[in-house]
Each structure stands twice: as structure tokens, then as C-alpha cells.
C-alpha positions in Angstrom: -27.0 -9.2 -0.3 -25.8 -6.2 -1.1 -24.9 -2.9 0.8 -29.1 -1.9 0.6 -27.8 1.7 1.1 -26.0 1.9 3.5 -23.0 5.0 3.8 -19.8 3.2 2.8 -16.6 5.4 3.2 -13.8 4.5 0.5 -10.2 5.6 1.2 -8.7 4.5 -1.9 -7.0 7.5 -4.4 -5.3 6.1 -7.3 -9.1 4.5 -8.5 -11.7 6.5 -6.5 -14.3 6.2 -10.2 -14.0 2.3 -10.0 -14.0 2.0 -6.3 -17.6 4.3 -6.0 -18.9 2.7 -8.9 -18.3 -1.0 -7.7 -19.6 -0.1 -4.2 -22.5 1.8 -6.1 -23.3 -1.8 -8.6 -23.5 -3.2 -4.7 -26.5 -0.4 -3.5 -24.9 1.2 -1.4 -23.5 5.0 -1.3 -19.9 5.7 -1.8 -18.3 8.3 0.4 -15.2 9.1 -1.6 -12.4 10.5 0.9 -8.5 10.1 -1.0 -6.6 9.7 1.4 -3.0 10.0 0.2 -0.2 10.8 -2.4 2.8 9.8 -3.7 5.1 12.7 -3.4 8.2 12.4 -4.6 11.4 12.4 -2.3 13.5 15.7 -3.4 16.5 14.8 -2.8 17.4 13.2 -5.8 21.2 13.6 -5.6 20.7 10.7 -2.5 18.8 8.3 -5.5 22.1 9.7 -7.8 24.6 8.1 -5.7 21.9 4.4 -5.3 22.6 4.7 -9.2 25.8 4.9 -9.2 26.8 2.4 -6.7 24.5 -0.1 -8.2 25.9 0.6 -11.7 29.4 -0.4 -9.9 28.0 -3.4 -8.8 27.4 -2.6 -5.1 24.7 -4.7 -5.4 24.6 -8.4 -6.0 20.2 -8.4 -5.7 17.5 -5.8 -6.0 14.2 -5.6 -4.0 11.3 -3.6 -5.9 8.3 -3.5 -4.1 6.1 -0.8 -6.0 5.5 -0.6 -9.4 5.4 3.4 -8.7 8.8 3.0 -7.1 10.3 1.6 -9.6 9.0 3.7 -12.5 10.0 7.3 -10.4 13.7 5.4 -9.4 14.2 4.8 -13.5 13.0 8.1 -14.3 15.2 9.4 -11.9 18.7 7.9 -12.6 17.9 8.8 -16.1 17.5 12.9 -15.8 21.4 11.7 -15.2 22.6 8.9 -16.7 21.8 7.1 -20.2 18.4 6.2 -20.2 19.3 2.1 -20.3 22.0 2.7 -17.3 19.8 1.0 -14.8 17.7 -1.9 -17.2 21.9 -2.7 -17.8 22.7 -3.0 -14.2 19.7 -4.8 -13.1 20.2 -7.9 -16.0 23.8 -8.4 -14.0 21.7 -9.2 -10.9 18.9 -10.8 -9.5 15.9 -8.7 -9.6 13.1 -9.1 -6.9 9.5 -8.1 -7.4 6.7 -8.2 -4.8 3.4 -8.8 -7.2 3.3 -8.0 -10.8 3.2 -4.6 -10.9 6.5 -3.5 -10.3 7.3 -7.1 -12.5 5.6 -5.4 -15.5 7.9 -2.1 -15.4 10.9 -4.8 -15.4 9.7 -5.8 -18.4 9.2 -2.4 -20.3 12.8 -1.6 -19.9 13.2 -4.9 -21.3 14.4 -6.7 -17.6 13.0 -10.1 -16.8 12.6 -10.4 -12.7 14.6 -13.2 -11.5 11.9 -14.1 -8.3 8.3 -13.2 -8.1 6.6 -12.8 -4.7 2.9 -14.5 -4.6 -0.2 -13.0 -3.1 -0.7 -11.9 -0.4 2.9 -9.8 -1.5 3.7 -9.2 2.5 7.3 -8.7 3.8 6.3 -12.4 4.9 5.5 -13.1 1.8 9.0 -11.6 0.3 11.5 -13.3 2.7 9.9 -16.8 2.0 10.4 -16.1 -1.4 14.4 -15.7 -1.0 15.0 -18.1 2.5 18.0 -20.1 1.0 19.2 -17.7 -1.8 23.3 -16.9 -1.2 22.7 -13.0 -2.2 24.1 -11.4 0.5 24.3 -7.3 -0.6 20.7 -6.3 -1.0 19.7 -3.0 -2.8 15.7 -2.2 -1.5 13.5 0.1 -3.5 11.0 1.3 -0.3 7.6 2.9 -0.5 5.8 5.4 1.4 7.6 4.5 4.6 10.3 2.1 5.8 9.2 -1.6 5.8 11.2 -2.1 9.2 10.3 -5.8 9.2 11.4 -7.1 5.7 15.1 -5.5 6.6 15.4 -6.4 10.1 15.2 -9.9 8.4 17.1 -9.3 5.8 20.0 -8.7 8.0 18.9 -11.3 10.0 20.1 -14.1 8.0 23.2 -11.4 7.8 22.7 -9.6 4.7 23.5 -6.2 4.2 21.1 -3.7 3.1 21.0 -0.2 2.4 17.3 1.3 1.0 16.5 3.8 -1.7 13.3 5.8 -1.1 11.9 7.9 -4.5 8.4 8.4 -3.0 6.7 8.9 0.4 2.7 9.2 1.5 1.4 12.3 2.0 -1.8 13.6 2.2 -3.8 14.9 -0.4 -3.8 18.4 -1.6 -7.1 18.3 -1.5 -8.4 17.5 2.5 -11.6 18.2 1.7 -13.2 15.3 1.3 -11.4 13.0 3.5 -12.7 15.6 6.0 -16.4 15.1 5.1 -15.5 11.2 5.7 -14.3 12.5 9.3 -17.1 13.9 9.9 -19.3 11.5 9.0 -18.0 8.4 10.8 -17.6 11.2 13.9 -21.6 11.4 13.8 -21.9 7.7 13.3 -23.3 8.0 9.9 -20.7 5.7 8.4 -21.7 2.0 8.3 -19.6 0.7 6.6 -15.1 2.1 5.8 -13.1 0.1 2.9 -9.4 0.4 3.3 -7.4 -0.8 0.7 -3.5 0.5 1.4 -1.8 0.1 5.0 -1.2 4.3 4.9 -5.5 5.5 5.0 -5.8 4.4 8.3 -3.2 6.6 9.4 -4.1 9.4 7.6 -7.5 9.5 8.7 -6.7 9.6 12.3 -4.0 12.4 11.2 -7.2 14.5 9.7 -9.5 13.5 12.4 -6.5 14.8 15.3 -5.8 18.4 13.2 -10.1 18.3 13.4 -10.3 17.4 17.3 -12.4 14.2 16.4 -9.8 11.7 16.7 -11.8 9.9 20.3 -15.2 10.3 18.6 -14.1 8.7 15.1 -12.7 5.7 17.3 -15.3 5.5 19.0 -18.0 5.0 15.7 -15.2 2.7 14.2 -15.8 -0.1 16.4 -19.7 -0.1 15.2 -18.6 0.0 11.6 -18.1 -3.0 9.9 -14.2 -2.4 8.2 -12.8 -4.3 5.5 -9.3 -5.0 4.9 -7.8 -5.6 1.5 -4.8 -7.8 2.5 -2.6 -8.4 5.3 -0.1 -5.2 5.5 -3.0 -3.2 5.5 -4.8 -5.7 8.3 -1.2 -5.8 10.0 -1.3 -0.9 9.9 -5.4 -1.0 11.2 -3.9 -3.2 13.5 -1.6 -0.7 14.9 -4.5 1.7 16.1 -6.0 -1.4 17.7 -8.5 -2.5 14.9 -9.3 -5.8 13.5 -10.9 -5.9 10.7 -14.2 -7.6 10.1 -13.7 -8.8 6.5 -10.2 -9.5 4.1 -11.4 -10.5 0.4 -11.1 -14.1 -0.7 -7.8 -12.2 -3.1 -7.0 -9.2 -2.8 -8.4 -7.3 -5.3 -11.1 -4.0 -5.5 -13.7 -6.2 -6.9 -13.0 -8.9 -4.8 -13.1 -6.6 -1.6 -16.7 -4.4 -2.0 -18.2 -7.8 -3.9 -17.4 -10.5 -0.3 -17.9 -6.7 1.9 -21.5 -6.5 0.7 -22.4 -9.8 1.0 -21.8 -9.6 4.9 -21.9 -6.6 5.9 -25.4 -6.8 7.5 -24.9 -9.2 9.0 -20.9 -8.0 10.0 -22.8 -4.8 11.3 -26.0 -6.6 13.7 -23.6 -8.9 15.0 -21.3 -5.9 16.5 -24.6 -4.1 17.5 -25.5 -6.8 19.7 -22.0 -7.2 20.4 
């Protein structure tokens, strides 16, 4: 099975061209609406203060949640201190990476991660990966928005946790494609929504509210097939009162598109019958 000319809305921002190509390969009509951008936090002084504590040995573990965040943190600190200071400090402590992207950045700067968190890389897998470890002075490189469940879980085990946030998620500078997608959804002119990052559903509704179409979008989403790339994205979706119709067998874009295409007509028919 394939999408067979279904209109498929994707909110992917990092690799939109690849996503559109995957959808077309499954005979779908892609509606590509980038929904976010990673904006560096302007308050670099907070990052410098964190760096000074890291260099002074204030932590015995650092959790790195994203590749982009790890890279920005390294680059920001290198703007004031010798470039090698960040890597030297990390080699002296336990480093925990949430998946392959922060691990790749660490290896680029000559640091071998101590703990690799397995997929699907949610805060639950992260807590399980560090369960029983002795480190209690923990730094967390946050991303986009605070991860309250992770911080609470670490503190419940007696850890002193300090966070450093180096970028935040904002709407794209050009919201016209996202506004177009909102309008299509509100009129019932799209059949599938693909979500690849947790912030996407929040930004969809932020734009819908601004356009006065949030109620229409909510109504129509209950009639569409919604596919979520993995548990972290699903959690955000459920905060808005929706449950995905499908999560792929692997949290990758290719699996998401192919497996959604294979079941889209069946799922859509079932929703319409209900």
C-alpha cells in the first residue's frame, strides 16, 4: 500500500526536502511546513558561568541531550576560553549522551562518551541508563524547553542537578508554509499528519490560535491519521489531547513515512467509521 495521492502534512524543519522526497516515493502529496528553528539563547554569560563551574570540577557527570546543543555549548565556551578546555573537563567526568548525535559531537572533540542512552532516547531510558551510578553532582545540557521529568527523576535519587540551556525552539522566521498547513487542516483538506519532534504540535496550535482556527484544527485532527516518530513526540501530542494512530518500528523518518503509508488508508477508514 501507499498514500495513493493522500495529502500528507509534515512539520519537519531540519530535513524538509528529504521528507518531501520520502512522501512522494510513497505516492503522497507532501505539504511541507517547517515548524521550528533552534535559536541560540542570548544570555551567554550564564553559559560562561556554567563553564567556569565545569572547569573547576563542580560536576561529576554531564548529560548531553542533543548534538546541536553540545556543539553550541562547545562553540560558545570556545568564544571566551581556550577551545580544548571543554573537552578536557568532560574527559575528567562521566559523560552521558542521549543517542548518536551528541555522541558524534563528543567524538569530534576527542571525548569518548561514558554512557550511551539507547533508543527511543526518552527521559525514561536516560534514567534507566544511569540507575545505580554513584555520581550525584550532575549537569544537564537542555534543549528547546526544560525536561521536567528528567530533572525530577534525577533529584529524586538525591542528585544535585544544574542545567544549562544553549538554545530554545522558536517559530520559523517565515511562518507562511505553516499557516498554509493550518488552513488546509482546518478545512479538512489533509489526510495525514507526520510529527518528528515534540515541539511541532505546540507550534502548530500556536499558529492556529493566532489565525483563529485552533478549534477547526482540533476537530479535523481527530479525523486525520496522525503518526508520531517516537515516545517523546507522542508525549507532547498527548498533552494536546491526541493519541497517535501509529509509531514506526524504528524512530527514523524513512520508517515513519513508509509504515504510515502502508497503513494510512486502513487507519483513515477506521477513524471515519468511528
